[in-house]
C-alpha positions as a Markdown table, in Angstrom:
| # | Residue | x | y | z |
|---|---|---|---|---|
| 1 | Met | -103.3 | -37.3 | 30.1 |
| 2 | Arg | -105.6 | -35.0 | 32.1 |
| 3 | Val | -108.1 | -36.0 | 34.8 |
| 4 | Glu | -111.1 | -33.8 | 34.9 |
| 5 | Leu | -113.3 | -33.9 | 38.0 |
| 6 | Ile | -116.9 | -33.2 | 36.8 |
| 7 | Gly | -119.4 | -31.6 | 39.2 |
| 8 | Glu | -119.1 | -30.7 | 42.9 |
| 9 | Trp | -116.0 | -32.0 | 44.6 |
| 10 | Asp | -114.6 | -31.2 | 48.0 |
| 11 | Ser | -111.4 | -29.1 | 47.9 |
| 12 | Arg | -109.5 | -31.7 | 50.0 |
| 13 | Ala | -110.4 | -34.5 | 47.5 |
| 14 | Arg | -109.4 | -32.3 | 44.5 |
| 15 | Thr | -106.0 | -31.6 | 46.2 |
| 16 | Ser | -105.3 | -35.2 | 47.1 |
| 17 | Ile | -106.4 | -36.5 | 43.7 |
| 18 | Lys | -104.2 | -34.0 | 41.9 |
| 19 | Arg | -101.2 | -35.1 | 44.1 |
| 20 | Val | -101.8 | -38.8 | 43.4 |
| 21 | Ile | -102.3 | -38.3 | 39.7 |
| 22 | Lys | -99.0 | -36.4 | 39.5 |
| 23 | Leu | -97.2 | -39.2 | 41.2 |
| 24 | Leu | -98.9 | -41.7 | 38.8 |
| 25 | Ser | -97.9 | -39.6 | 35.8 |
| 26 | Asp | -94.3 | -39.6 | 37.0 |
| 27 | His | -94.2 | -43.4 | 37.7 |
| 28 | Ser | -91.8 | -44.9 | 35.2 |
| 29 | Ala | -93.6 | -48.3 | 34.9 |
| 30 | Ile | -97.1 | -47.0 | 34.2 |
| 31 | His | -98.1 | -45.9 | 30.7 |
| 32 | Leu | -101.0 | -43.5 | 30.6 |
| 33 | Pro | -102.8 | -42.7 | 27.4 |
| 34 | Lys | -103.0 | -39.2 | 26.0 |
| 35 | Gly | -106.4 | -37.5 | 26.3 |
| 36 | Asp | -108.9 | -36.6 | 29.0 |
| 37 | Ile | -110.3 | -38.9 | 31.7 |
| 38 | Asn | -113.6 | -37.5 | 33.1 |
| 39 | Val | -114.5 | -38.5 | 36.7 |
| 40 | Lys | -118.0 | -38.0 | 37.9 |
| 41 | Leu | -119.7 | -38.6 | 41.3 |
| 42 | Val | -123.0 | -40.5 | 40.9 |
| 43 | Asp | -125.8 | -41.7 | 43.1 |
| 44 | Glu | -126.6 | -45.3 | 44.0 |
| 45 | Ala | -129.4 | -45.7 | 41.4 |
| 46 | Thr | -127.1 | -44.5 | 38.6 |
| 47 | Ser | -124.2 | -46.7 | 39.8 |
| 48 | Arg | -126.5 | -49.7 | 40.0 |
| 49 | Ala | -127.9 | -49.1 | 36.5 |
| 50 | Leu | -124.5 | -48.7 | 35.0 |
| 51 | Asn | -123.1 | -51.7 | 36.8 |
| 52 | Glu | -126.1 | -53.8 | 35.7 |
| 53 | Asp | -126.0 | -52.6 | 32.1 |
| 54 | Tyr | -122.2 | -53.0 | 31.6 |
| 55 | Ser | -121.2 | -55.7 | 34.0 |
| 56 | Gly | -124.3 | -57.6 | 34.7 |
| 57 | Asn | -124.2 | -56.9 | 38.4 |
| 58 | Ala | -127.4 | -55.6 | 40.0 |
| 59 | Tyr | -125.8 | -53.6 | 42.8 |
| 60 | Ala | -124.3 | -50.1 | 43.2 |
| 61 | Thr | -120.5 | -50.4 | 43.2 |
| 62 | Asp | -117.8 | -47.9 | 44.3 |
| 63 | Val | -116.2 | -47.2 | 40.9 |
| 64 | Leu | -116.8 | -48.1 | 37.3 |
| 65 | Thr | -114.4 | -47.2 | 34.4 |
| 66 | Phe | -115.3 | -46.9 | 30.8 |
| 67 | Val | -112.3 | -46.9 | 28.4 |
| 68 | Tyr | -112.9 | -45.8 | 24.8 |
| 69 | Pro | -111.0 | -46.6 | 21.6 |
| 70 | Pro | -108.2 | -44.1 | 21.0 |
| 71 | Glu | -109.2 | -41.2 | 18.8 |
| 72 | Pro | -107.4 | -37.9 | 18.3 |
| 73 | Glu | -108.6 | -35.0 | 20.5 |
| 74 | Ser | -111.2 | -37.1 | 22.3 |
| 75 | Asp | -111.8 | -38.4 | 25.9 |
| 76 | Val | -110.1 | -41.7 | 26.6 |
| 77 | Ala | -112.3 | -42.7 | 29.5 |
| 78 | Asp | -115.1 | -41.9 | 31.9 |
| 79 | Ile | -115.0 | -42.9 | 35.5 |
| 80 | Ala | -118.2 | -43.1 | 37.7 |
| 81 | Ile | -117.7 | -43.1 | 41.5 |
| 82 | Cys | -120.7 | -43.8 | 43.6 |
| 83 | Tyr | -120.6 | -41.2 | 46.3 |
| 84 | Pro | -122.8 | -42.9 | 48.9 |
| 85 | Val | -120.8 | -46.1 | 48.5 |
| 86 | Ala | -117.5 | -44.1 | 48.9 |
| 87 | Val | -118.9 | -42.5 | 52.1 |
| 88 | Glu | -119.7 | -46.0 | 53.5 |
| 89 | Gln | -116.3 | -47.4 | 52.6 |
| 90 | Ala | -114.5 | -44.4 | 54.1 |
| 91 | Ala | -116.5 | -44.8 | 57.4 |
| 92 | Ala | -115.7 | -48.6 | 57.5 |
| 93 | Ala | -112.0 | -47.9 | 56.9 |
| 94 | Gly | -111.9 | -45.0 | 59.4 |
| 95 | Ser | -110.6 | -42.6 | 56.7 |
| 96 | Pro | -111.7 | -39.3 | 55.4 |
| 97 | Val | -114.1 | -39.3 | 52.4 |
| 98 | Ala | -111.5 | -37.3 | 50.4 |
| 99 | Thr | -109.0 | -40.2 | 50.8 |
| 100 | Glu | -111.5 | -42.7 | 49.6 |
| 101 | Leu | -112.4 | -40.6 | 46.6 |
| 102 | Thr | -108.7 | -40.3 | 45.8 |
| 103 | Leu | -108.3 | -44.1 | 46.0 |
| 104 | Leu | -111.3 | -44.8 | 43.8 |
| 105 | Thr | -110.1 | -42.2 | 41.3 |
| 106 | Leu | -106.6 | -43.8 | 41.3 |
| 107 | His | -108.2 | -47.2 | 40.9 |
| 108 | Gly | -110.2 | -46.1 | 37.9 |
| 109 | Val | -107.2 | -44.4 | 36.2 |
| 110 | Leu | -105.2 | -47.6 | 36.7 |
| 111 | His | -107.9 | -49.4 | 34.7 |
| 112 | Val | -107.5 | -46.8 | 32.0 |
| 113 | Ala | -103.7 | -47.6 | 32.0 |
| 114 | Gly | -104.5 | -51.2 | 31.4 |
| 115 | Tyr | -104.5 | -52.7 | 34.9 |
| 116 | Asp | -107.2 | -55.1 | 36.0 |
| 117 | His | -108.1 | -57.4 | 38.9 |
| 118 | Gln | -109.7 | -60.5 | 37.3 |
| 119 | Thr | -107.1 | -62.8 | 38.7 |
| 120 | Thr | -105.4 | -63.0 | 42.1 |
| 121 | Glu | -102.1 | -62.0 | 40.5 |
| 122 | Gln | -103.7 | -58.9 | 38.9 |
| 123 | Gln | -105.3 | -58.0 | 42.2 |
| 124 | Ala | -101.9 | -58.2 | 43.9 |
| 125 | Gln | -100.3 | -56.0 | 41.2 |
| 126 | Ile | -103.0 | -53.3 | 41.4 |
| 127 | Asp | -103.0 | -53.4 | 45.2 |
| 128 | Lys | -99.3 | -52.9 | 45.2 |
| 129 | Leu | -99.4 | -49.9 | 42.9 |
| 130 | Gln | -102.4 | -48.3 | 44.8 |
| 131 | Arg | -100.7 | -48.8 | 48.1 |
| 132 | Glu | -97.4 | -47.4 | 46.8 |
| 133 | Leu | -98.9 | -44.3 | 45.3 |
| 134 | Met | -101.3 | -43.6 | 48.2 |
| 135 | Asn | -98.4 | -44.0 | 50.7 |
| 136 | Glu | -96.2 | -41.7 | 48.6 |
| 137 | Ala | -98.9 | -39.1 | 48.7 |
| 138 | Lys | -99.1 | -39.5 | 52.5 |
| 139 | Leu | -102.6 | -40.9 | 52.3 |
| 140 | Thr | -104.0 | -44.0 | 54.1 |
| 141 | Tyr | -104.4 | -47.0 | 51.9 |
| 142 | Arg | -107.2 | -49.5 | 52.6 |
| 143 | Asp | -107.2 | -53.0 | 51.2 |
| 144 | Phe | -109.8 | -53.6 | 48.5 |
| 145 | Gln | -112.5 | -56.1 | 49.0 |
| 146 | Trp | -112.5 | -57.8 | 45.6 |
| 147 | His | -115.8 | -59.1 | 44.2 |
| 148 | Gln | -115.4 | -62.5 | 42.6 |
């Protein structure tokens, strides 16, 4: 699996994302599919449109993950991170934007690996993994505010 950051990304975000993805790849309990995962920063209008079209929610959200059926030599997923929402969340958490972008990328990749947060148990599981990997990478973890 390869994570490709599409577009303009801060070098600190690139470095911390690479570190967390390496830790994720080395994690024995997580199975990651083969193929490329494309991660792109989007604006609020794009995030809102994608969220409404695919989830029925008429608001910009921090991260959306689109997983595709497995095919040889193809992308396995696209992840859209709303940069303005990430900036707001970083400020609210008192953490650098690069850390927030890393957390959101990790969250999206965990969706690609089959993790979800539809139930309280699933939320606890994904929170635990995110916290563990961010702490191992020496990055601050903030608790997710789950939409119900």
